[in-house]
C-alpha positions in Angstrom: -34.2 11.1 -22.7 -32.1 9.2 -25.4 -30.6 5.9 -25.0 -27.0 7.3 -24.8 -27.9 9.7 -22.0 -29.9 7.1 -20.2 -26.8 4.6 -20.2 -24.6 7.6 -19.0 -27.2 8.1 -16.1 -26.9 4.4 -15.3 -23.1 4.4 -15.2 -23.0 7.5 -13.0 -25.5 5.9 -10.6 -23.5 2.6 -10.5 -20.3 4.6 -9.6 -22.2 6.4 -7.1 -23.2 3.1 -5.6 -19.7 1.7 -5.5 -17.4 4.3 -4.2 -13.6 3.7 -3.5 -11.3 5.7 -1.2 -8.2 7.6 -2.6 -5.4 4.9 -3.7 -8.0 2.1 -3.6 -9.8 2.8 -6.8 -9.1 -0.5 -8.3 -12.6 -1.6 -9.3 -13.8 1.9 -10.3 -11.0 2.1 -12.8 -11.5 -1.5 -14.1 -15.3 -0.5 -14.6 -14.6 2.4 -16.7 -11.7 0.7 -18.4 -13.9 -2.2 -19.6 -16.1 0.2 -21.2 -13.3 2.2 -22.9 -11.7 -0.7 -24.4 -14.7 -1.2 -26.8 -14.4 2.3 -28.1 -12.5 3.6 -31.2 -9.5 4.8 -29.4 -5.7 5.4 -30.5 -4.5 3.8 -27.4 -5.1 3.4 -23.6 -2.2 3.8 -21.0 -2.9 2.0 -17.8 -1.6 2.1 -14.2 -0.5 5.6 -14.4 0.3 7.2 -10.7 -1.6 4.1 -9.2 -4.9 3.1 -10.9 -5.0 6.0 -13.2 -5.2 5.6 -16.9 -5.1 7.8 -20.1 -7.5 7.2 -23.0 -6.0 8.7 -26.2 -7.6 10.0 -29.4 -4.9 11.0 -31.9 -5.6 12.1 -35.4 -1.9 11.8 -36.5 -2.1 15.1 -37.8 -0.2 18.0 -36.5 -2.3 20.2 -33.9 -2.7 21.0 -30.4 -2.4 18.1 -27.6 -5.2 18.6 -25.1 -5.7 16.8 -21.8 -9.0 16.6 -19.9 -9.2 15.0 -16.4 -11.6 13.5 -14.0 -11.1 12.0 -10.7 -11.7 8.4 -9.5 -11.9 8.5 -5.8 -14.6 8.9 -3.3 -14.7 10.2 0.4 -14.6 8.6 3.6 -18.2 9.9 4.4 -21.3 8.1 5.6 -23.9 8.8 3.0 -27.2 9.6 4.4 -29.9 9.6 1.7 -32.9 7.4 0.7 -31.6 7.0 -3.0 -32.2 3.6 -4.6 -28.4 3.8 -5.7 -26.9 5.0 -2.3 -23.5 3.8 -1.5 -23.4 0.2 -0.5 -20.2 0.6 1.6 -20.2 2.0 5.1 -18.1 5.3 5.4 -17.5 5.7 1.7 -19.4 8.0 -0.7 -19.2 10.1 -3.7 -20.2 13.3 -2.0 -17.8 15.5 -4.0 -19.4 14.3 -7.4 -16.4 12.7 -8.9 -18.9 9.9 -10.1 -20.5 12.7 -12.3 -17.0 14.0 -13.5 -15.9 10.6 -14.4 -19.2 10.0 -16.4 -18.8 13.1 -18.3 -15.4 12.2 -19.4 -16.5 8.6 -20.5 -19.3 10.4 -22.2 -16.8 12.6 -24.0 -14.8 9.4 -25.0 -17.8 7.8 -26.4 -18.3 11.1 -28.6 -14.9 11.1 -29.8 -15.0 7.5 -30.6 -17.9 8.2 -33.2 -16.7 11.5 -34.2 -12.8 11.3 -34.7 -10.9 14.5 -34.4 -9.4 15.7 -37.6 -6.2 17.1 -36.3 -4.3 17.3 -32.9 -4.5 14.8 -30.2 -7.1 14.6 -27.1 -6.3 12.6 -24.0 -8.8 11.8 -21.3 -7.1 11.3 -17.9 -8.9 9.3 -15.2 -6.9 10.2 -12.1 -6.8 8.6 -8.5 -6.3 10.1 -5.2 -7.5 13.7 -5.8 -9.1 13.9 -2.3 -6.0 13.4 -0.5 -3.9 15.6 -2.8 -1.5 12.9 -4.0 -3.0 11.8 -7.3 -2.0 14.7 -9.6 1.7 14.6 -8.3 1.8 10.8 -8.8 0.4 11.0 -12.3 2.9 13.7 -13.3 5.9 11.9 -11.7 5.1 8.7 -13.4 7.4 8.0 -16.5 4.6 6.8 -18.6 3.0 10.2 -18.2 5.9 12.7 -17.8 7.4 11.7 -21.3 4.0 12.9 -23.1 3.4 16.4 -24.1 0.3 18.5 -23.6 -0.3 22.0 -24.9 -3.3 22.7 -22.7 -5.2 21.0 -19.8 -8.8 21.4 -18.6 -10.9 20.0 -16.0 -14.3 20.9 -14.3 -15.7 20.6 -11.0 -19.5 20.6 -10.3 -20.5 23.4 -7.9 -23.6 23.4 -5.7 -24.9 26.9 -4.9 -24.8 27.9 -8.4 -27.7 27.5 -11.0 -27.7 24.1 -12.9 -25.8 24.3 -16.0 -24.1 27.6 -15.5 -20.2 27.9 -16.2 -18.2 29.5 -13.3 -14.9 30.9 -14.4 -12.1 33.0 -13.0 -8.7 33.9 -14.3 -5.5 33.4 -12.2 -6.3 31.6 -8.9 -9.4 29.6 -9.1 -9.2 27.5 -5.9 -6.9 28.1 -2.9 -3.3 26.8 -2.1 -4.0 24.4 0.9 -1.8 22.3 3.4 -2.3 20.3 6.5 0.1 20.3 9.2 0.7 18.2 12.2 2.5 19.5 15.3 3.9 17.7 18.1 5.1 18.8 21.4 7.1 16.7 23.8 7.6 17.4 27.6 8.1 15.2 30.4 5.6 13.3 32.7 5.3 13.6 36.5 2.8 12.5 39.1 -0.4 14.6 38.7 0.1 15.8 42.4 3.4 17.0 41.4 3.3 18.7 37.9 6.2 21.0 38.8 8.5 17.9 38.5 7.4 17.4 35.0 6.9 19.6 31.7 3.2 19.9 30.8 2.5 21.2 27.3 -1.1 22.5 28.2 -0.2 26.2 28.3 2.0 26.0 25.3 -1.0 24.6 23.4 -3.1 27.4 24.8 -0.5 30.0 23.5 -0.3 28.4 20.1 -3.9 28.2 19.6 -4.3 32.0 20.4 -1.4 33.3 18.6 -2.0 31.2 15.4 -5.8 32.3 15.5 -4.6 36.0 15.5 -2.7 35.4 12.1 -5.9 34.7 10.3 -7.1 37.2 7.8 -10.4 35.5 6.5 -11.3 38.1 3.9 -11.6 36.2 0.7 -12.1 39.3 -1.4 -8.4 40.5 -0.4 -5.3 39.0 -2.1 -3.8 38.5 1.3 -6.4 36.1 2.5 -4.9 33.5 4.9 -6.6 31.0 7.1 -5.3 28.5 9.6 -8.2 26.1 10.6 -7.7 24.1 13.9 -8.6 20.4 13.0 -7.5 18.4 16.2 -6.0 18.9 19.6 -4.8 16.1 21.9 -3.0 16.4 25.1 -1.9 13.5 27.3 -3.9 10.5 28.1 -6.7 9.5 30.4 -4.4 8.4 33.2 -5.7 10.6 36.1 -2.4 10.1 38.1 -0.1 11.5 35.3 0.6 14.9 34.3 0.6 15.2 30.5 3.9 15.3 28.8 2.9 15.5 25.1 0.6 17.1 22.7 -0.6 17.2 19.2 -2.1 20.0 17.2 -3.2 19.7 13.6 -4.1 22.7 11.2 -5.2 23.1 7.6 -3.8 26.2 6.4 -4.7 28.0 3.1 -4.2 31.3 1.1 -4.8 32.4 -2.5 -1.2 31.6 -3.6 1.6 29.2 -3.2 3.9 31.9 -2.0 1.4 33.4 0.7 0.7 29.8 1.9 4.6 29.4 2.4 4.7 32.5 4.4 1.8 31.4 6.5 3.8 28.2 7.0 6.7 30.0 8.1 4.9 32.2 10.7 3.2 29.2 12.4 6.6 27.4 12.4 8.3 30.4 14.1 5.5 30.6 16.6 5.8 27.1 17.3 9.5 27.1 17.9 9.4 30.3 20.1 6.4 28.8 22.3 8.1 25.4 22.8 11.4 27.1 23.8 9.5 29.2 26.3 8.0 26.1 28.0 11.1 23.9 27.6 9.3 21.6 25.1 10.7 19.7 22.1 8.7 20.7 19.0 8.3 18.6 15.9 6.1 19.0 12.8 5.4 17.6 9.4 3.0 18.3 6.6 0.3 15.9 5.2 -2.1 16.9 2.3 -0.8 19.6 -0.1 -2.8 21.2 -2.7 -1.2 23.9 -5.1 -3.4 26.9 -6.1 -5.2 26.3 -9.4 -3.7 29.1 -11.5 -5.9 29.6 -14.6 -4.3 30.8 -17.8 -6.5 33.9 -19.3 -6.2 32.3 -22.7 -7.6 29.0 -21.6 -10.3 30.7 -19.5 -11.2 32.5 -22.7 -11.8 29.4 -24.6 -13.9 28.2 -21.9 -15.8 31.3 -22.1 -16.3 31.1 -25.9 -17.3 27.4 -25.5 -20.1 28.3 -23.0 -21.4 30.9 -25.3 -21.5 28.5 -28.2 -23.5 26.3 -25.9 -25.8 29.0 -24.9 -24.7 28.8 -21.2 -24.8 31.2 -18.4 -21.3 32.3 -17.7 -20.6 33.5 -14.1 -17.4 35.4 -13.4 -16.3 34.6 -9.8 -15.0 37.5 -7.7 -12.3 35.5 -5.8 -11.1 32.0 -5.5 -12.8 29.0 -3.9 -11.3 28.3 -0.4 -11.0 24.7 -1.0 -8.1 22.7 -2.5 -8.2 20.9 -5.6 -5.1 19.0 -6.9 -5.6 20.0 -10.4 -3.4 22.9 -9.4 -0.5 20.5 -9.8 -1.3 20.3 -13.4 -1.9 24.1 -13.9 1.5 24.6 -12.3 3.2 22.6 -15.0 0.9 23.2 -18.0 -1.2 26.1 -19.5 -4.8 25.4 -18.6 -8.0 26.0 -16.7 -10.2 24.5 -14.1 -13.6 25.8 -14.1 -17.1 25.2 -12.4 -20.3 23.5 -13.6 -23.2 24.7 -11.6 -25.1 21.8 -10.0 -28.0 23.6 -8.3 -28.5 26.5 -6.1 -30.3 24.4 -3.6 -28.1 21.3 -3.9 -26.5 20.3 -0.5 -22.8 21.5 -0.4 -19.9 19.4 -1.5 -18.8 16.8 1.0 -22.2 16.9 2.8 -23.6 13.4 3.5 -26.7 14.0 1.6 -24.9 15.3 -1.4 -25.7 13.6 -5.1 -24.4 14.8 -8.6 -27.5 15.8 -10.6 -27.7 13.6 -13.8 -29.2 16.4 -15.8 -25.9 18.3 -16.0 -24.1 15.3 -17.6 -24.8 16.4 -21.1 -23.9 20.0 -20.3 -20.4 18.8 -19.1 -19.9 16.7 -22.1 -20.9 19.5 -24.5 -18.7 22.1 -23.0 -15.7 19.6 -23.2 -16.8 19.0 -26.9 -17.0 22.9 -27.8 -13.4 23.4 -26.2 -12.0 20.6 -28.3 -13.5 22.1 -31.5 -12.5 25.6 -30.8 -8.9 24.6 -29.9 -8.4 22.1 -32.7 -10.4 24.4 -35.3 -13.0 21.8 -35.9 -16.1 23.0 -37.4 
């Protein structure tokens, strides 16, 4: 293994060992920034949308402006592995592979530093807070970013369950539209011996759970796929002389399009209001994490396919979108672009499993596919 790849492997494992949660990526950003300032860049724009930053390579010759993104944040997961570089923090881990994504983007920065582009502009975005769905929005709404122009945006995500180095593509929706929903029901306490003197939400909760469950159409091959997953239920408190007066229900809802997600949201709200009225309860709700569907442009997918062929990589055409959310959908809602997959091994533990670890052998593949996209889009031989 050459020294450049060996150094990238060291960087990836260091990042794996030092994960930071969404919105708290100060040291992660500083670590990569310190390495980027020694490169031959046009400029670096810091503190975008929090700890995000943009590394820019500008030829100053007319051509497309391309953006490539990687994520800075880890997960609130306790890693269970015997790795020499396992996370040094309790309940913090890089079990989504963002350590690998960052390293790929830094490796691309190293390449562009040594091989300046001959036309156009390439910007590398290190984005905070992907896991909670807030990062892309905060980046796009930041004035330092919103005043910039991009013709096309790209990102990759490693995908366990697929052979290593394979490139996974799909036109239109690549990942689901996802929202988290918190519901609160408010009744009236009474003595547990006299529940008739209060308003207990238990039966309302039971009705809501059953009616919402009946809404599900968990058929991913179908365009009308929709799924409301129960996350958390809490009723009353551990006071055995008191009949419960309030309840909380949390769902994560998802579908293949933003429009269908809004329809599912409306159905649940209607159920909530009808059931609450039937049991004389006050109903409140609010939404938490929100991920737009990643809508891949056909032309952008085609350039990924062509880049994969150039690299002699296996191309897998996915039949339907992935059910999970990815906030790159906020970028593809605003810009022409593509999110695609990079296979990280058929026998690799699943994303967000406590024993997941990004395989270092696919780092070069990620860098090379991005290099080929740049050469194709900027017509560089």
